[in-house]
C-alpha positions in Angstrom: 82.3 102.6 109.0 84.8 99.7 107.4 84.4 96.0 107.9 87.1 93.4 107.2 85.5 90.5 105.0 88.4 90.3 102.6 92.5 90.9 102.5 91.4 92.7 99.3 89.3 95.0 101.2 92.4 96.7 101.7 94.7 98.3 99.0 98.3 97.6 99.0 99.0 100.9 100.5 96.5 100.9 103.0 97.7 97.3 103.7 101.5 98.8 104.0 100.1 101.5 106.5 98.3 98.7 108.5 101.9 96.6 108.7 103.5 99.6 109.8 101.4 100.2 112.7 101.6 96.6 113.3 105.8 96.9 113.7 105.2 100.5 115.5 102.8 98.3 118.1 105.7 95.4 118.2 109.1 97.9 119.2 106.8 100.3 121.1 103.5 98.3 123.1 103.3 101.2 125.4 102.2 103.5 123.4 99.5 101.4 122.6 98.4 99.9 125.9 95.3 102.4 126.4 94.7 103.0 123.0 91.1 101.0 123.0 89.7 102.0 126.8 86.0 101.8 126.8 85.7 100.2 123.5 84.5 96.6 123.6 85.5 93.7 121.2 82.4 90.8 120.3 84.0 87.7 119.4 81.2 85.6 118.1 82.7 82.2 117.0 80.3 79.8 115.4 82.9 77.3 115.0 85.7 75.9 117.3 89.3 78.0 117.4 92.1 78.6 119.4 94.4 80.7 118.1 92.3 83.5 116.1 89.8 83.7 118.9 92.7 83.9 122.0 94.7 86.3 119.6 92.0 89.0 119.4 90.9 88.9 122.9 95.3 89.6 123.5 95.0 92.3 120.5 91.8 94.3 121.9 92.7 93.6 126.2 96.7 94.9 125.2 95.0 98.1 123.5 93.4 98.2 127.2 89.7 97.3 125.9 87.6 94.7 126.8 86.4 91.4 125.4 82.7 89.9 125.6 81.3 86.8 123.5 81.2 83.3 123.0 83.4 80.5 121.6 80.7 77.9 119.9 77.5 78.2 118.7 75.9 75.5 121.2 76.5 78.4 123.6 74.8 81.2 121.8 71.0 81.7 120.4 72.1 80.1 117.4 71.3 76.8 119.2 67.9 78.0 119.6 67.4 79.3 115.5 68.7 82.7 115.9 69.6 84.1 112.7 73.2 85.8 112.6 71.3 88.8 110.8 69.5 88.9 114.6 72.4 88.1 116.5 74.5 91.2 115.0 71.8 93.4 115.5 72.0 92.6 119.1 75.3 92.4 119.5 75.6 96.3 118.3 74.0 97.3 121.2 76.7 95.9 123.3 80.2 95.9 121.6 82.0 98.8 119.4 83.4 96.0 117.0 82.7 92.1 116.4 84.9 89.4 115.2 83.0 86.4 113.4 83.7 82.8 112.8 81.3 81.2 111.2 81.3 77.6 108.9 78.6 79.0 106.2 80.6 80.9 103.6 78.9 84.6 103.5 77.7 84.8 106.9 80.3 87.2 107.9 79.2 89.2 105.1 75.5 89.1 106.1 76.4 90.3 109.6 78.0 93.2 107.9 74.8 94.6 106.2 73.3 94.2 109.2 75.4 95.5 111.5 76.4 99.4 112.9 79.7 98.1 114.5 82.8 97.2 112.3 82.5 93.6 111.6 85.8 91.5 110.9 85.2 88.3 109.4 87.5 85.8 111.4 87.0 83.0 109.1 83.8 81.9 107.0 83.8 77.9 106.2 86.9 77.1 103.5 86.8 80.6 101.5 88.2 83.4 103.0 90.4 84.0 106.3 91.3 87.6 106.1 93.0 88.1 109.3 95.3 85.0 109.0 96.3 86.6 105.4 97.2 89.2 107.0 99.5 87.8 109.4 101.2 86.0 107.1 101.7 89.1 104.8 103.1 90.8 107.9 105.7 88.2 109.0 106.6 88.0 105.3 107.4 91.1 105.1 109.1 91.7 108.7 111.1 89.0 107.9 111.7 89.1 104.2 111.8 92.6 104.0 109.5 92.8 101.0 106.3 91.6 99.8 107.3 90.4 96.3 110.1 89.0 94.2 109.9 85.4 95.8 108.9 82.2 94.8 106.2 80.6 97.6 105.6 76.9 98.1 101.8 75.8 99.4 101.8 72.2 100.7 99.1 70.2 102.1 95.4 70.6 101.8 94.9 73.2 98.9 91.4 72.5 98.2 89.6 73.4 101.8 92.3 75.4 103.1 91.1 79.0 103.3 94.5 80.2 104.6 95.5 79.2 101.0 93.2 80.3 99.3 93.4 84.1 101.1 97.1 84.3 100.8 97.0 83.5 97.1 94.4 86.0 96.1 96.3 88.8 98.5 99.2 87.9 96.7 98.9 88.2 93.4 98.7 92.1 93.7 102.6 92.1 94.4 105.6 92.0 91.5 107.4 89.3 90.7 105.9 86.0 92.6 105.9 82.6 91.5 103.8 79.7 93.1 104.2 76.2 93.8 100.9 74.1 94.9 102.5 71.2 96.3 99.3 68.4 97.3 98.0 65.3 96.3 95.4 65.1 93.5 92.8 64.6 95.5 93.8 68.1 97.1 94.8 70.1 94.9 93.7 74.2 94.7 90.3 74.7 93.2 90.3 75.9 89.5 88.9 79.2 90.1 92.3 80.0 91.4 94.5 78.4 88.9 92.0 79.9 86.2 92.8 83.2 88.3 96.7 82.8 88.1 96.5 82.0 84.4 94.3 85.0 83.2 96.9 87.0 85.0 99.6 85.7 83.6 101.3 84.3 87.1 103.5 81.6 87.2 102.7 78.5 88.7 103.2 75.1 89.1 101.3 72.1 90.1 103.3 69.3 91.9 103.3 66.0 94.4 106.6 66.0 95.8 107.6 68.4 98.3 111.0 67.1 98.1 111.8 67.7 94.0 110.8 71.5 94.8 112.5 72.8 98.1 115.7 73.6 96.6 114.1 76.4 94.8 111.6 78.0 97.4 112.2 81.3 99.0 108.6 80.4 101.4 107.2 77.2 102.0 104.0 77.3 103.3 102.4 74.0 105.0 99.0 73.4 105.8 97.3 70.8 107.8 95.0 68.4 106.1 91.9 69.7 107.5 89.4 66.9 109.1 86.2 69.3 109.6 86.2 69.9 105.9 86.4 66.0 104.5 82.9 63.9 104.4 84.2 60.5 104.8 86.5 59.4 107.4 88.5 57.4 105.0 89.3 59.9 102.4 91.0 62.0 105.5 93.0 59.2 107.0 94.4 58.3 103.4 95.7 61.8 102.9 96.7 63.3 106.1 100.4 62.3 106.1 100.8 62.5 102.8 102.9 65.4 103.9 105.6 65.3 106.5 108.2 68.2 106.8 111.4 67.2 108.5 115.1 67.5 109.1 116.3 65.4 106.3 113.5 67.6 103.7 114.5 71.1 105.5 118.1 69.5 104.2 117.2 70.5 100.6 116.2 73.4 101.4 117.8 77.5 100.8 119.4 78.7 104.1 117.2 81.8 104.2 114.4 79.8 102.9 111.2 80.6 105.8 108.5 77.7 106.9 105.2 79.1 107.7 102.0 77.7 109.0 98.8 78.8 110.2 98.7 76.3 113.1 97.4 74.3 114.3 99.8 71.9 112.8 98.7 67.6 113.8 102.0 66.0 112.5 102.6 67.7 109.2 105.6 69.8 111.1 107.9 67.3 112.2 108.7 69.0 115.7 112.2 68.4 115.1 112.2 71.1 112.6 111.1 73.5 115.5 114.6 74.8 116.4 115.6 75.6 113.2 115.8 79.3 112.7 113.6 78.6 109.3 110.9 77.8 111.3 108.7 80.6 112.3 105.2 79.9 112.6 104.8 80.4 116.3 107.0 84.0 115.7 104.2 84.1 112.7 101.4 83.5 115.7 102.8 86.5 117.6 102.6 88.9 114.6 99.2 87.8 114.6 98.5 90.0 117.3 100.5 92.9 116.1 98.5 92.8 113.2 95.1 92.6 115.1 95.6 95.2 117.3 96.7 97.5 114.3 93.2 96.1 112.6 90.9 97.0 115.8 92.5 100.6 116.0 92.4 101.0 112.3 89.0 100.6 111.8 87.7 101.9 115.4 89.9 105.2 113.6 91.9 105.1 116.3 95.3 104.8 113.9 96.1 107.9 114.0 
C-alpha cells in the first residue's frame, strides 16, 4: 500500500507512467468509466476547498466509483475533539482510499501512519499540495512537450504558497531549469528553498518587478496573496494587489509562454487575459481531474 504525501514520493520514472496514464484517460475516457466500480473515495476536508475537493470527487465519479466525506471540520467529529488518527481509523472502515486537506502541516502524514487505506495529501497548511503539483507538471508536459529546459517565473505569494513550494521541489529533479522568483520583500520564497537551490547549483533569481523579467520566461506561474495565511489584516490589504497580470504585461512575453495559476484567483490576473491562448489555467484545472483519476487508479493498484 502506498500513500501520496509529497510529489517526491514518486520517482520521475513513476511520474512519467502516471502522466502517460493521465494522457490516455484524456484521450480515451470511455476505457476507464467502470475502473473503480465498487470502490469508495473519502474526501476529508478540514479546510475550505472548491477545486481540489470537487476534482477528486469528479475523478472518482468518472472512474465509476462513489464518494463520501465532509467539506469542513465543523461538519466532522473534529468539532467534538476527535483526533486525525482516530478519524482515519474510522474512515478506513468505510472507504478504500482517502483524500485529506488539513490546515496543520503534517496532519495527512499522521493519518497515513494510522490508516489501512491509501491516503492522499490534498494540502496541509502552507507545506505541501502534491496533487496540485502533479497537475502543474502534467499541464507543462502536455502543453510544452517536456519537463525541463525552460525558465519559469513564480509570481506573488512565494512565502506562504504551498503550491509554489511543492512545484519547486518537484522541478529540481529535471534538467536545465532556471527559476525566477517574483515577489515583494515580505513574501519572498523561504530560505530553505533558496539554500537547497544553491546547494544543488540550480540557477535562480529574485526580482520585484514582473515587467523586467517577462521577456525571458517560458512559463509564468501566478499565485494569489492568501488572506488566510496572514496574521493581520493590514499586511494582507497592503500586499494583495501588488501584482496584476494584464494585457500590457502579456505583450512583453514570448509568443509561446504559458501562464499557469493553481486557482482560485482574486484579481492578480485580469479577466482580459483569459482570452489569450497562452493563458492555460482553466485547461490546467481540467488536467487536475485526469491526473487525480490516474493517481486513484495507481494507488488502488488498478493502473494496469
